[in-house]
N, CA, C and O atoms as a GROMACS GRO file, in nm:
protein
  424
    1UNK      N    1  -0.907  -1.586   1.194
    1UNK     CA    2  -0.858  -1.484   1.096
    1UNK      C    3  -0.947  -1.362   1.171
    1UNK      O    4  -1.049  -1.384   1.237
    2UNK      N    5  -0.901  -1.257   1.154
    2UNK     CA    6  -0.946  -1.132   1.215
    2UNK      C    7  -1.018  -1.037   1.071
    2UNK      O    8  -1.007  -1.067   0.952
    3UNK      N    9  -1.078  -0.942   1.118
    3UNK     CA   10  -1.172  -0.846   1.010
    3UNK      C   11  -1.104  -0.740   0.979
    3UNK      O   12  -1.166  -0.665   0.903
    4UNK      N   13  -0.962  -0.692   1.022
    4UNK     CA   14  -0.908  -0.610   0.994
    4UNK      C   15  -0.885  -0.585   0.838
    4UNK      O   16  -0.841  -0.677   0.769
    5UNK      N   17  -0.914  -0.465   0.782
    5UNK     CA   18  -0.912  -0.463   0.639
    5UNK      C   19  -0.819  -0.337   0.593
    5UNK      O   20  -0.784  -0.253   0.676
    6UNK      N   21  -0.783  -0.331   0.462
    6UNK     CA   22  -0.708  -0.227   0.422
    6UNK      C   23  -0.793  -0.098   0.439
    6UNK      O   24  -0.730   0.008   0.440
    7UNK      N   25  -0.942  -0.092   0.453
    7UNK     CA   26  -0.998   0.032   0.480
    7UNK      C   27  -0.992   0.057   0.619
    7UNK      O   28  -1.012   0.173   0.656
    8UNK      N   29  -0.967  -0.032   0.704
    8UNK     CA   30  -0.941   0.003   0.848
    8UNK      C   31  -0.786   0.066   0.853
    8UNK      O   32  -0.756   0.169   0.914
    9UNK      N   33  -0.719   0.006   0.795
    9UNK     CA   34  -0.588   0.077   0.786
    9UNK      C   35  -0.581   0.215   0.729
    9UNK      O   36  -0.502   0.294   0.780
   10UNK      N   37  -0.665   0.256   0.619
   10UNK     CA   38  -0.680   0.373   0.546
   10UNK      C   39  -0.727   0.461   0.674
   10UNK      O   40  -0.659   0.558   0.708
   11UNK      N   41  -0.829   0.429   0.735
   11UNK     CA   42  -0.890   0.503   0.843
   11UNK      C   43  -0.806   0.541   0.959
   11UNK      O   44  -0.828   0.645   1.021
   12UNK      N   45  -0.710   0.460   0.991
   12UNK     CA   46  -0.625   0.499   1.101
   12UNK      C   47  -0.515   0.580   1.034
   12UNK      O   48  -0.466   0.672   1.099
   13UNK      N   49  -0.478   0.560   0.934
   13UNK     CA   50  -0.377   0.661   0.858
   13UNK      C   51  -0.431   0.801   0.843
   13UNK      O   52  -0.358   0.900   0.854
   14UNK      N   53  -0.543   0.807   0.820
   14UNK     CA   54  -0.630   0.940   0.792
   14UNK      C   55  -0.627   0.992   0.926
   14UNK      O   56  -0.595   1.110   0.929
   15UNK      N   57  -0.651   0.936   1.043
   15UNK     CA   58  -0.661   0.991   1.200
   15UNK      C   59  -0.516   1.036   1.232
   15UNK      O   60  -0.494   1.135   1.302
   16UNK      N   61  -0.426   0.967   1.182
   16UNK     CA   62  -0.279   1.010   1.229
   16UNK      C   63  -0.246   1.119   1.146
   16UNK      O   64  -0.155   1.185   1.196
   17UNK      N   65  -0.289   1.166   1.032
   17UNK     CA   66  -0.224   1.275   0.944
   17UNK      C   67  -0.229   1.412   1.039
   17UNK      O   68  -0.150   1.497   1.001
   18UNK      N   69  -0.293   1.442   1.135
   18UNK     CA   70  -0.281   1.558   1.203
   18UNK      C   71  -0.210   1.566   1.347
   18UNK      O   72  -0.204   1.665   1.420
   19UNK      N   73  -0.160   1.445   1.369
   19UNK     CA   74  -0.072   1.424   1.489
   19UNK      C   75   0.060   1.479   1.443
   19UNK      O   76   0.098   1.473   1.326
   20UNK      N   77   0.137   1.538   1.552
   20UNK     CA   78   0.267   1.559   1.538
   20UNK      C   79   0.372   1.455   1.465
   20UNK      O   80   0.385   1.336   1.496
   21UNK      N   81   0.428   1.510   1.383
   21UNK     CA   82   0.530   1.420   1.293
   21UNK      C   83   0.643   1.386   1.357
   21UNK      O   84   0.724   1.303   1.318
   22UNK      N   85   0.649   1.471   1.484
   22UNK     CA   86   0.743   1.420   1.561
   22UNK      C   87   0.727   1.260   1.670
   22UNK      O   88   0.813   1.190   1.722
   23UNK      N   89   0.593   1.254   1.668
   23UNK     CA   90   0.549   1.137   1.751
   23UNK      C   91   0.480   1.016   1.652
   23UNK      O   92   0.454   0.905   1.698
   24UNK      N   93   0.457   1.048   1.528
   24UNK     CA   94   0.390   0.960   1.428
   24UNK      C   95   0.470   0.948   1.311
   24UNK      O   96   0.497   1.050   1.249
   25UNK      N   97   0.512   0.834   1.272
   25UNK     CA   98   0.561   0.807   1.154
   25UNK      C   99   0.479   0.824   1.047
   25UNK      O  100   0.528   0.859   0.940
   26UNK      N  101   0.356   0.806   1.059
   26UNK     CA  102   0.241   0.819   0.958
   26UNK      C  103   0.241   0.939   0.912
   26UNK      O  104   0.255   0.966   0.793
   27UNK      N  105   0.222   1.037   1.023
   27UNK     CA  106   0.212   1.186   1.012
   27UNK      C  107   0.347   1.241   0.929
   27UNK      O  108   0.345   1.317   0.832
   28UNK      N  109   0.455   1.187   0.989
   28UNK     CA  110   0.574   1.232   0.901
   28UNK      C  111   0.572   1.212   0.758
   28UNK      O  112   0.610   1.303   0.683
   29UNK      N  113   0.520   1.074   0.703
   29UNK     CA  114   0.519   1.050   0.577
   29UNK      C  115   0.408   1.153   0.510
   29UNK      O  116   0.435   1.208   0.403
   30UNK      N  117   0.303   1.174   0.566
   30UNK     CA  118   0.191   1.237   0.498
   30UNK      C  119   0.225   1.385   0.509
   30UNK      O  120   0.152   1.464   0.450
   31UNK      N  121   0.316   1.423   0.569
   31UNK     CA  122   0.342   1.576   0.561
   31UNK      C  123   0.495   1.596   0.515
   31UNK      O  124   0.552   1.698   0.554
   32UNK      N  125   0.562   1.511   0.439
   32UNK     CA  126   0.688   1.516   0.371
   32UNK      C  127   0.646   1.505   0.225
   32UNK      O  128   0.540   1.457   0.186
   33UNK      N  129   0.739   1.555   0.154
   33UNK     CA  130   0.720   1.538  -0.013
   33UNK      C  131   0.711   1.378  -0.033
   33UNK      O  132   0.767   1.286   0.027
   34UNK      N  133   0.629   1.378  -0.130
   34UNK     CA  134   0.574   1.247  -0.186
   34UNK      C  135   0.676   1.151  -0.205
   34UNK      O  136   0.655   1.031  -0.185
   35UNK      N  137   0.790   1.199  -0.244
   35UNK     CA  138   0.940   1.115  -0.267
   35UNK      C  139   0.968   1.035  -0.142
   35UNK      O  140   1.014   0.921  -0.156
   36UNK      N  141   0.948   1.079  -0.036
   36UNK     CA  142   0.981   1.003   0.071
   36UNK      C  143   0.915   0.884   0.094
   36UNK      O  144   0.974   0.788   0.144
   37UNK      N  145   0.786   0.880   0.060
   37UNK     CA  146   0.698   0.736   0.048
   37UNK      C  147   0.728   0.684  -0.055
   37UNK      O  148   0.718   0.562  -0.042
   38UNK      N  149   0.769   0.720  -0.179
   38UNK     CA  150   0.812   0.646  -0.292
   38UNK      C  151   0.927   0.590  -0.264
   38UNK      O  152   0.946   0.477  -0.308
   39UNK      N  153   1.017   0.647  -0.195
   39UNK     CA  154   1.158   0.583  -0.165
   39UNK      C  155   1.129   0.466  -0.058
   39UNK      O  156   1.185   0.358  -0.074
   40UNK      N  157   1.061   0.483   0.028
   40UNK     CA  158   1.003   0.381   0.121
   40UNK      C  159   0.946   0.252   0.062
   40UNK      O  160   0.978   0.139   0.100
   41UNK      N  161   0.853   0.282  -0.039
   41UNK     CA  162   0.787   0.157  -0.115
   41UNK      C  163   0.881   0.099  -0.198
   41UNK      O  164   0.868  -0.021  -0.222
   42UNK      N  165   0.996   0.174  -0.259
   42UNK     CA  166   1.098   0.079  -0.336
   42UNK      C  167   1.180   0.015  -0.231
   42UNK      O  168   1.225  -0.096  -0.258
   43UNK      N  169   1.208   0.071  -0.110
   43UNK     CA  170   1.309  -0.008  -0.020
   43UNK      C  171   1.202  -0.130   0.017
   43UNK      O  172   1.241  -0.246   0.004
   44UNK      N  173   1.086  -0.108   0.058
   44UNK     CA  174   0.996  -0.219   0.100
   44UNK      C  175   0.992  -0.324  -0.001
   44UNK      O  176   1.010  -0.442   0.029
   45UNK      N  177   0.966  -0.282  -0.135
   45UNK     CA  178   0.959  -0.376  -0.227
   45UNK      C  179   1.091  -0.464  -0.239
   45UNK      O  180   1.078  -0.586  -0.253
   46UNK      N  181   1.214  -0.407  -0.234
   46UNK     CA  182   1.320  -0.486  -0.245
   46UNK      C  183   1.346  -0.592  -0.107
   46UNK      O  184   1.397  -0.704  -0.112
   47UNK      N  185   1.298  -0.526   0.006
   47UNK     CA  186   1.306  -0.627   0.116
   47UNK      C  187   1.211  -0.732   0.100
   47UNK      O  188   1.238  -0.842   0.146
   48UNK      N  189   1.088  -0.709   0.033
   48UNK     CA  190   1.004  -0.832   0.030
   48UNK      C  191   1.057  -0.939  -0.068
   48UNK      O  192   1.045  -1.058  -0.041
   49UNK      N  193   1.130  -0.887  -0.207
   49UNK     CA  194   1.200  -0.973  -0.271
   49UNK      C  195   1.300  -1.060  -0.203
   49UNK      O  196   1.311  -1.182  -0.220
   50UNK      N  197   1.354  -1.002  -0.143
   50UNK     CA  198   1.493  -1.051  -0.062
   50UNK      C  199   1.434  -1.163   0.028
   50UNK      O  200   1.477  -1.277   0.008
   51UNK      N  201   1.329  -1.142   0.134
   51UNK     CA  202   1.250  -1.208   0.210
   51UNK      C  203   1.195  -1.321   0.136
   51UNK      O  204   1.188  -1.423   0.205
   52UNK      N  205   1.156  -1.332   0.027
   52UNK     CA  206   1.083  -1.445  -0.044
   52UNK      C  207   1.189  -1.549  -0.068
   52UNK      O  208   1.166  -1.670  -0.064
   53UNK      N  209   1.318  -1.490  -0.096
   53UNK     CA  210   1.437  -1.600  -0.104
   53UNK      C  211   1.484  -1.642   0.021
   53UNK      O  212   1.576  -1.723   0.022
   54UNK      N  213   1.436  -1.600   0.131
   54UNK     CA  214   1.484  -1.643   0.274
   54UNK      C  215   1.406  -1.778   0.324
   54UNK      O  216   1.438  -1.844   0.423
   55UNK      N  217   1.305  -1.804   0.241
   55UNK     CA  218   1.213  -1.893   0.304
   55UNK      C  219   1.185  -1.879   0.451
   55UNK      O  220   1.210  -1.970   0.530
   56UNK      N  221   1.136  -1.768   0.486
   56UNK     CA  222   1.095  -1.755   0.631
   56UNK      C  223   0.958  -1.673   0.626
   56UNK      O  224   0.945  -1.553   0.603
   57UNK      N  225   0.860  -1.768   0.653
   57UNK     CA  226   0.723  -1.720   0.621
   57UNK      C  227   0.705  -1.573   0.704
   57UNK      O  228   0.674  -1.466   0.652
   58UNK      N  229   0.732  -1.596   0.840
   58UNK     CA  230   0.695  -1.480   0.922
   58UNK      C  231   0.785  -1.353   0.865
   58UNK      O  232   0.721  -1.248   0.863
   59UNK      N  233   0.914  -1.345   0.822
   59UNK     CA  234   0.982  -1.222   0.784
   59UNK      C  235   0.902  -1.173   0.646
   59UNK      O  236   0.884  -1.055   0.618
   60UNK      N  237   0.859  -1.285   0.568
   60UNK     CA  238   0.771  -1.250   0.443
   60UNK      C  239   0.656  -1.180   0.480
   60UNK      O  240   0.630  -1.072   0.427
   61UNK      N  241   0.571  -1.238   0.581
   61UNK     CA  242   0.456  -1.167   0.609
   61UNK      C  243   0.482  -1.024   0.643
   61UNK      O  244   0.413  -0.936   0.592
   62UNK      N  245   0.582  -0.996   0.731
   62UNK     CA  246   0.624  -0.870   0.770
   62UNK      C  247   0.648  -0.781   0.681
   62UNK      O  248   0.616  -0.665   0.705
   63UNK      N  249   0.716  -0.818   0.547
   63UNK     CA  250   0.760  -0.736   0.446
   63UNK      C  251   0.625  -0.698   0.376
   63UNK      O  252   0.593  -0.580   0.378
   64UNK      N  253   0.544  -0.788   0.316
   64UNK     CA  254   0.436  -0.764   0.280
   64UNK      C  255   0.356  -0.652   0.367
   64UNK      O  256   0.338  -0.540   0.318
   65UNK      N  257   0.310  -0.682   0.489
   65UNK     CA  258   0.258  -0.570   0.559
   65UNK      C  259   0.332  -0.445   0.557
   65UNK      O  260   0.252  -0.351   0.557
   66UNK      N  261   0.462  -0.405   0.555
   66UNK     CA  262   0.528  -0.303   0.535
   66UNK      C  263   0.488  -0.234   0.414
   66UNK      O  264   0.452  -0.117   0.416
   67UNK      N  265   0.495  -0.312   0.297
   67UNK     CA  266   0.469  -0.266   0.174
   67UNK      C  267   0.331  -0.230   0.161
   67UNK      O  268   0.314  -0.129   0.092
   68UNK      N  269   0.208  -0.293   0.216
   68UNK     CA  270   0.106  -0.257   0.210
   68UNK      C  271   0.071  -0.130   0.272
   68UNK      O  272   0.005  -0.042   0.216
   69UNK      N  273   0.126  -0.124   0.405
   69UNK     CA  274   0.112   0.019   0.467
   69UNK      C  275   0.168   0.117   0.395
   69UNK      O  276   0.111   0.226   0.408
   70UNK      N  277   0.260   0.114   0.324
   70UNK     CA  278   0.350   0.229   0.249
   70UNK      C  279   0.239   0.256   0.121
   70UNK      O  280   0.213   0.373   0.092
   71UNK      N  281   0.191   0.173   0.064
   71UNK     CA  282   0.104   0.192  -0.069
   71UNK      C  283  -0.027   0.257  -0.002
   71UNK      O  284  -0.073   0.358  -0.054
   72UNK      N  285  -0.082   0.209   0.099
   72UNK     CA  286  -0.197   0.299   0.170
   72UNK      C  287  -0.159   0.439   0.198
   72UNK      O  288  -0.236   0.532   0.173
   73UNK      N  289  -0.045   0.455   0.248
   73UNK     CA  290  -0.020   0.591   0.283
   73UNK      C  291   0.013   0.665   0.131
   73UNK      O  292  -0.017   0.784   0.122
   74UNK      N  293   0.058   0.616   0.044
   74UNK     CA  294   0.071   0.673  -0.098
   74UNK      C  295  -0.059   0.679  -0.149
   74UNK      O  296  -0.078   0.771  -0.229
   75UNK      N  297  -0.148   0.612  -0.126
   75UNK     CA  298  -0.304   0.628  -0.181
   75UNK      C  299  -0.362   0.747  -0.117
   75UNK      O  300  -0.442   0.817  -0.179
   76UNK      N  301  -0.331   0.772  -0.010
   76UNK     CA  302  -0.388   0.880   0.075
   76UNK      C  303  -0.304   1.013   0.040
   76UNK      O  304  -0.352   1.127   0.034
   77UNK      N  305  -0.191   0.983   0.020
   77UNK     CA  306  -0.124   1.117  -0.026
   77UNK      C  307  -0.178   1.190  -0.154
   77UNK      O  308  -0.192   1.310  -0.179
   78UNK      N  309  -0.207   1.059  -0.238
   78UNK     CA  310  -0.262   1.102  -0.386
   78UNK      C  311  -0.399   1.105  -0.368
   78UNK      O  312  -0.452   1.111  -0.479
   79UNK      N  313  -0.482   1.104  -0.278
   79UNK     CA  314  -0.634   1.122  -0.271
   79UNK      C  315  -0.686   1.026  -0.352
   79UNK      O  316  -0.764   1.051  -0.444
   80UNK      N  317  -0.645   0.910  -0.322
   80UNK     CA  318  -0.725   0.792  -0.391
   80UNK      C  319  -0.744   0.701  -0.286
   80UNK      O  320  -0.656   0.647  -0.219
   81UNK      N  321  -0.884   0.684  -0.273
   81UNK     CA  322  -0.933   0.593  -0.159
   81UNK      C  323  -0.913   0.443  -0.186
   81UNK      O  324  -0.908   0.405  -0.304
   82UNK      N  325  -0.902   0.358  -0.088
   82UNK     CA  326  -0.918   0.217  -0.100
   82UNK      C  327  -1.027   0.164  -0.172
   82UNK      O  328  -1.019   0.068  -0.248
   83UNK      N  329  -1.152   0.245  -0.140
   83UNK     CA  330  -1.267   0.205  -0.210
   83UNK      C  331  -1.255   0.224  -0.375
   83UNK      O  332  -1.312   0.146  -0.451
   84UNK      N  333  -1.187   0.320  -0.414
   84UNK     CA  334  -1.166   0.321  -0.556
   84UNK      C  335  -1.068   0.223  -0.627
   84UNK      O  336  -1.078   0.177  -0.741
   85UNK      N  337  -0.972   0.200  -0.535
   85UNK     CA  338  -0.884   0.082  -0.564
   85UNK      C  339  -0.932  -0.055  -0.576
   85UNK      O  340  -0.903  -0.141  -0.660
   86UNK      N  341  -1.022  -0.062  -0.463
   86UNK     CA  342  -1.115  -0.194  -0.469
   86UNK      C  343  -1.202  -0.206  -0.572
   86UNK      O  344  -1.232  -0.320  -0.610
   87UNK      N  345  -1.262  -0.087  -0.637
   87UNK     CA  346  -1.353  -0.094  -0.737
   87UNK      C  347  -1.275  -0.115  -0.872
   87UNK      O  348  -1.325  -0.182  -0.963
   88UNK      N  349  -1.171  -0.064  -0.881
   88UNK     CA  350  -1.086  -0.101  -1.009
   88UNK      C  351  -1.068  -0.260  -1.016
   88UNK      O  352  -1.095  -0.331  -1.113
   89UNK      N  353  -1.022  -0.296  -0.902
   89UNK     CA  354  -0.973  -0.459  -0.878
   89UNK      C  355  -1.115  -0.532  -0.927
   89UNK      O  356  -1.121  -0.599  -1.030
   90UNK      N  357  -1.213  -0.513  -0.851
   90UNK     CA  358  -1.320  -0.574  -0.870
   90UNK      C  359  -1.372  -0.565  -1.034
   90UNK      O  360  -1.438  -0.656  -1.083
   91UNK      N  361  -1.336  -0.453  -1.103
   91UNK     CA  362  -1.393  -0.444  -1.244
   91UNK      C  363  -1.294  -0.524  -1.309
   91UNK      O  364  -1.319  -0.532  -1.429
   92UNK      N  365  -1.192  -0.584  -1.277
   92UNK     CA  366  -1.100  -0.660  -1.345
   92UNK      C  367  -1.142  -0.801  -1.324
   92UNK      O  368  -1.089  -0.876  -1.405
   93UNK      N  369  -1.224  -0.860  -1.236
   93UNK     CA  370  -1.268  -0.990  -1.202
   93UNK      C  371  -1.354  -1.046  -1.322
   93UNK      O  372  -1.360  -1.166  -1.348
   94UNK      N  373  -1.410  -0.962  -1.383
   94UNK     CA  374  -1.512  -1.001  -1.495
   94UNK      C  375  -1.418  -1.034  -1.629
   94UNK      O  376  -1.466  -1.090  -1.728
   95UNK      N  377  -1.295  -0.999  -1.623
   95UNK     CA  378  -1.219  -1.016  -1.773
   95UNK      C  379  -1.090  -1.094  -1.730
   95UNK      O  380  -1.043  -1.100  -1.617
   96UNK      N  381  -1.045  -1.152  -1.843
   96UNK     CA  382  -0.896  -1.240  -1.826
   96UNK      C  383  -0.799  -1.118  -1.818
   96UNK      O  384  -0.816  -1.014  -1.882
   97UNK      N  385  -0.689  -1.144  -1.726
   97UNK     CA  386  -0.585  -1.035  -1.717
   97UNK      C  387  -0.517  -1.017  -1.869
   97UNK      O  388  -0.485  -0.907  -1.912
   98UNK      N  389  -0.501  -1.129  -1.936
   98UNK     CA  390  -0.449  -1.114  -2.077
   98UNK      C  391  -0.528  -1.019  -2.154
   98UNK      O  392  -0.475  -0.926  -2.214
   99UNK      N  393  -0.661  -1.041  -2.156
   99UNK     CA  394  -0.766  -0.952  -2.232
   99UNK      C  395  -0.738  -0.804  -2.181
   99UNK      O  396  -0.730  -0.706  -2.256
  100UNK      N  397  -0.726  -0.802  -2.049
  100UNK     CA  398  -0.727  -0.651  -2.002
  100UNK      C  399  -0.613  -0.579  -2.024
  100UNK      O  400  -0.615  -0.456  -2.028
  101UNK      N  401  -0.483  -0.665  -2.045
  101UNK     CA  402  -0.360  -0.613  -2.067
  101UNK      C  403  -0.363  -0.557  -2.236
  101UNK      O  404  -0.312  -0.455  -2.282
  102UNK      N  405  -0.434  -0.652  -2.299
  102UNK     CA  406  -0.446  -0.629  -2.446
  102UNK      C  407  -0.516  -0.509  -2.473
  102UNK      O  408  -0.481  -0.430  -2.560
  103UNK      N  409  -0.637  -0.491  -2.381
  103UNK     CA  410  -0.720  -0.367  -2.422
  103UNK      C  411  -0.654  -0.233  -2.375
  103UNK      O  412  -0.699  -0.123  -2.409
  104UNK      N  413  -0.548  -0.247  -2.297
  104UNK     CA  414  -0.461  -0.111  -2.264
  104UNK      C  415  -0.410  -0.066  -2.354
  104UNK      O  416  -0.395   0.056  -2.356
  105UNK      N  417  -0.359  -0.154  -2.473
  105UNK     CA  418  -0.288  -0.100  -2.588
  105UNK      C  419  -0.361  -0.028  -2.690
  105UNK      O  420  -0.308   0.041  -2.776
  106UNK      N  421  -0.488  -0.047  -2.677
  106UNK     CA  422  -0.562   0.018  -2.772
  106UNK      C  423  -0.633   0.168  -2.745
  106UNK      O  424  -0.699   0.222  -2.833
   0.00000   0.00000   0.00000
């Protein structure tokens, strides 16, 4: 197992935002309307769902990676850091998911 993290991915995405969008897909997403990235997340989600039914682990891993990548791009566009997302996830580890969902209704 390697030590590559979503934080590392976030840093790479940050570095690529000022590269020409003609040579960087990441830059093209970061410098386009947010709808382009949202559309890609929808496409990647559908591809992931399709891959689950294919019983092809390699394809499934590929689609998970695509979805994670596009979600991190969207977090960057939204000015939300991976640290903020991880803090939110960490805050949920001390409470049952069922209780947390019930608390949202209040």
